[in-house]
C-alpha positions, 0 to 999 in steps of 0.5 A: 476360230477367228471372226471374220470382218468384212470391211467396206468396198474401198478403192484402189486409192483408199476411198469408200464409196461412201468417201466418194459420194460425201466428195462428189467425186468420180465413181468407176463403173465397178463402184457403180455397179457395187452401189447400185446392185446391178451388174456391169454389164447393166450400168454400162446398158444404163449408160448406152441408154443415155439413163445414166451420165457417163464421162471418159477420162482418158480410157476410164469411164467414169460417173459423178457421184452426183449423176449417180443419185440423180439416176437413182432418183430418176427411176421408175417404181414397180407396183407402187 
């Protein structure tokens, strides 16, 4: 039986999400959802609540990598 090797999630141009963070590039909403463990709808909700900074590039909504990290670091801790 052939072994299945799961590769890191890649964007259409071949960059991994980690590559985008290293370059402080823009992340699509599905990238932010995959990285954060939330669903796409919850990411949009965080944007609507102004907890996560996002920008429009044409029709696309994007989040800068540094803004995603700031959002993660500012999240409330539960039970600590």
